[in-house]
C-alpha positions, 0 to 999 in steps of 0.5 A: 815722659819728657823728650830727652832729645831736647836735653841732649841737643839744647842743654847748653842753652836751656839754663841761660835762655831761662834766665833771659826768659825770666826777665819777661815772665816765668811763663816764658821759661823752658820747663826743662830748665829745672832738670837741667840745673841738677848736675846729676841729669847727665848720668841719669839719662845715660843710665836710662839709655843703658839700663844700668842700675848700680851707683849713679851720681854726679860730683861737683868739685870744679876742675877736679871733678873728673879725678874725683869720679875715678877715685869714687868709681874705684872705691865702688869696685873695691867694695864689691858694689859694681864690677865696672863703672863708667866715669868721666866728665863733661862741661859746656860753658860757652854761655854769657854768664860763664864767660862773663864770670871768668872775665870778671875775675880776670882768669881768662887770657886776653890775647885775642889778637893771637888766639892760637898762642893764648894758652901757654902753660909755664910760659913767662908771657901767659896771662890766663887760661883759654876756656874750652868745651869737651868730654871724656869717659872711661870704663873702669873694671875689676880685673878678673871681670875684664879678663873673663869677657875678653876686654882690651885692657889699655892701662892699669889704674893704680890709685890716687888721692884728693885733698883740700887746701882749706885756704881760698876760693880761687888761689892755691896755697903759696907753699903748695902744701895741699898739692904736695900732700895730695901727691904724697898720699896718692903715692902712698895709697897706690904703693908707687915709689916716686922714682917710678913716676916718669910722666906727669900730665899736669893741671897747668892751666896757663895762669900766672900763680897756678902754673908756678905753684904746681911746678914747685910742688912737682919739683918738691916731690919728683925733682930728683928724677932725671927721667921725668917728663911733664906736659900740659894737655891744656896748652893745645885744647884749653881748659875744659873745666870739669871735663879736663881731668877725664880728657887728660887721663885719656891723654895719659892712657894713650901715652902708655898705650902708644909710647908717645907723649904730646908736646907743650905748645907755646912754651917759648920763654919758660918762667925763670928758674924752671928746669926745661929738661923736665918739660916736654918741648914743642914736638911729641916725644917717645917715652916708655911710661912706667907710671903716669900721674895726672893732676887736676885742681879746682876752685875751692882748693880741691886737689886730685892726683891719679896714677896709671901704669901699663898693664902687665 
């Protein structure tokens, strides 16, 4: 038996340290570097702790990962393979190889002299995203099963969709066709009318191309809705990569539960042509959320959209 506590507390350094150790000799490598390198190990350890023997696997679709997880979890419940599924996402990437890679592809903000202003989705002075670390997890449960055990139901999952741009490793389609298709399929699959969606937690990472193309896709799908409000959680916590979708779903569910949507910070000079009446301002706002949509997009052209509503 290996000591799982080693993986729990040192996991973020094991792989990076193994690369450094290999410069000397393979004998210097930590024997846990191989288990760590398999992306399923986190959910495996959790299953061991909980004794849960149902469907258990990991998904790797870059920043869209967490939303892919909820859609697959819902499918297991729909097919009767589980009554409840614990799903989520986590990422811990503050190691030289990750930071260096994103710097090399010029994805990160260089506003190092003013870090609190660095993450600024939709602002004309944005220059890249701010890398963050974190995790989010939610319990998705079949309704009658939840009611039978007296569970507190925070929101209802309505459905969602995922698509692929089939275009580029890092750049979204110029037309936004992949995002538009994903949103439209999510609405169709869930039976939601586009005019019923009045809150969107956008992917909006603070990159030059990505923010504008997502905004244009949202206008294409929802631009006729005067009640629509849009924000980006990444403006306040940075980009959590594979964990971002789960954390942003938590934000959307909390908006449904509390009636408050969080602000967009650092949005001082929106891109020309943007309808600022759609974008949440620098202070939180009251909103009776009818349907919330959360977007997450990943390198490789992965698009994902999920929909939630108050439970009635």
